[in-house]
C-alpha positions in Angstrom: 0.0 0.0 0.0 1.4 3.4 -1.0 1.4 6.2 1.6 -0.7 9.2 0.7 1.0 12.1 -1.1 1.4 15.5 0.5 -1.7 17.1 -1.3 -3.9 14.3 0.0 -2.6 14.7 3.5 -3.0 18.5 3.3 -6.6 18.1 2.1 -7.4 15.7 4.9 -5.8 18.0 7.5 -7.8 21.0 6.2 -11.1 19.0 6.3 -10.4 17.6 9.8 -8.9 20.6 11.5 -9.8 23.6 9.4 -7.7 25.8 7.2 -6.7 28.3 10.0 -5.4 25.5 12.2 -3.4 24.0 9.4 -1.9 27.4 8.5 -0.9 27.9 12.2 0.7 24.5 12.4 2.6 24.9 9.2 3.8 28.4 10.2 4.9 27.0 13.6 6.9 24.3 11.7 8.5 26.9 9.5 9.4 29.1 12.4 10.8 26.1 14.4 13.1 25.1 11.5 14.1 28.5 10.2 17.5 29.4 11.6 17.7 32.5 13.8 19.7 35.4 12.2 23.3 34.7 13.2 25.7 37.0 15.0 29.0 37.9 13.4 32.0 39.5 15.0 34.5 41.1 12.5 38.0 41.8 13.7 39.3 44.5 11.3 42.9 43.5 11.7 43.6 40.4 13.9 46.9 39.9 15.7 47.2 43.5 16.7 45.6 43.4 20.1 44.3 40.6 22.4 40.5 40.8 22.5 38.7 39.3 25.5 36.7 36.2 24.5 33.5 37.7 25.9 33.5 40.2 23.1 34.0 37.6 20.4 30.3 36.8 19.9 28.8 34.3 17.3 31.0 33.6 14.4 34.3 35.4 14.4 35.8 36.7 11.1 39.2 38.2 10.7 39.0 40.7 7.8 42.8 40.9 7.8 45.8 40.0 9.9 49.1 41.6 10.6 50.9 44.3 8.6 50.2 45.1 5.0 53.0 45.5 2.6 51.8 48.7 0.9 54.0 51.5 -0.3 51.8 53.3 -2.8 48.2 54.4 -3.1 47.6 51.8 -5.7 48.9 49.0 -3.5 46.7 50.2 -0.7 43.6 50.2 -2.9 44.4 46.7 -4.1 44.8 45.5 -0.5 41.6 47.1 0.7 39.7 45.9 -2.3 40.8 42.3 -1.6 39.8 42.6 2.0 36.4 44.1 1.1 35.7 41.4 -1.6 36.3 38.7 1.0 34.2 40.5 3.5 31.3 41.0 1.1 31.3 37.3 0.4 31.2 36.5 4.1 28.4 39.0 4.7 26.3 37.4 1.9 27.0 33.8 3.1 24.0 33.8 5.4 21.4 36.0 7.2 23.2 38.0 9.9 21.0 39.6 12.5 23.8 41.4 14.5 27.3 42.3 13.5 30.0 43.5 15.9 33.0 45.3 14.7 36.3 45.3 16.6 38.1 48.2 14.9 41.7 47.0 15.3 44.5 48.2 13.0 44.3 51.3 10.8 41.2 53.4 11.0 40.8 53.5 7.2 40.2 49.7 7.3 37.6 49.9 10.0 35.8 52.7 8.2 35.7 50.7 5.0 34.4 47.6 6.9 31.7 49.5 8.7 30.5 51.0 5.4 30.6 47.6 3.7 28.5 46.0 6.5 25.8 48.7 6.0 25.9 48.5 2.2 25.5 44.8 2.1 23.2 44.1 5.1 21.5 47.5 5.7 22.3 47.2 9.4 24.7 49.2 11.5 27.5 47.4 13.1 27.9 47.5 16.9 31.4 48.8 17.4 33.8 48.0 20.2 35.6 51.0 21.7 38.8 50.2 23.7 40.3 52.6 26.3 42.7 51.9 29.1 41.9 48.2 29.5 38.1 48.6 29.1 35.8 47.9 26.2 32.6 49.6 25.5 30.0 48.8 22.9 29.0 51.7 20.6 25.5 51.2 19.1 24.2 54.4 17.8 21.4 54.6 15.3 22.9 57.3 13.0 19.7 57.7 11.0 17.8 58.6 14.1 20.5 61.1 15.1 20.4 62.7 11.6 16.6 62.9 11.7 16.9 64.9 15.0 18.9 67.6 13.3 17.0 70.4 11.7 17.7 71.0 8.0 19.7 74.2 7.4 21.9 75.6 4.7 21.2 73.0 2.0 18.5 74.7 -0.2 18.0 71.7 -2.5 17.2 69.3 0.3 14.9 71.9 1.8 13.0 72.2 -1.4 12.2 68.4 -1.5 11.4 68.1 2.2 7.9 68.2 3.5 6.7 71.7 4.5 7.0 72.5 8.2 3.8 72.0 10.2 2.2 75.0 11.8 1.5 74.9 15.5 
């Protein structure tokens, strides 16, 4: 005897339990088997500083390691492009819900990494700030900050903005 196919089982389930109940059960099954968005910690330049393990959350990714052998602007651009290509591939490898950035090494690398995270994932990284043996997480919603600031000085952006409300 052949087992019933999926369509037959689904029809029987809808007839027995009702469409809404079947939808709820199927959604619960999907929710239970869908992976949670993952956490990624990016170390901009590994090997520069010892980072306490409590700040290495989720999967840890080293964007680069050690010194770069660059002596010209062109060599720097090639080095950064290679790092960013590998990073973009990593960012696209799965659904990341939270990204931490440990900005070790040269600031230009950290700036490029932070920008790449936003461009690929459309989320802001949470950055680690180190000072005198202590780490602090910096998690600022820059869009919210920018929206708090009144528009001044830029006539073209004021022309496209909504008119001010009268109170």
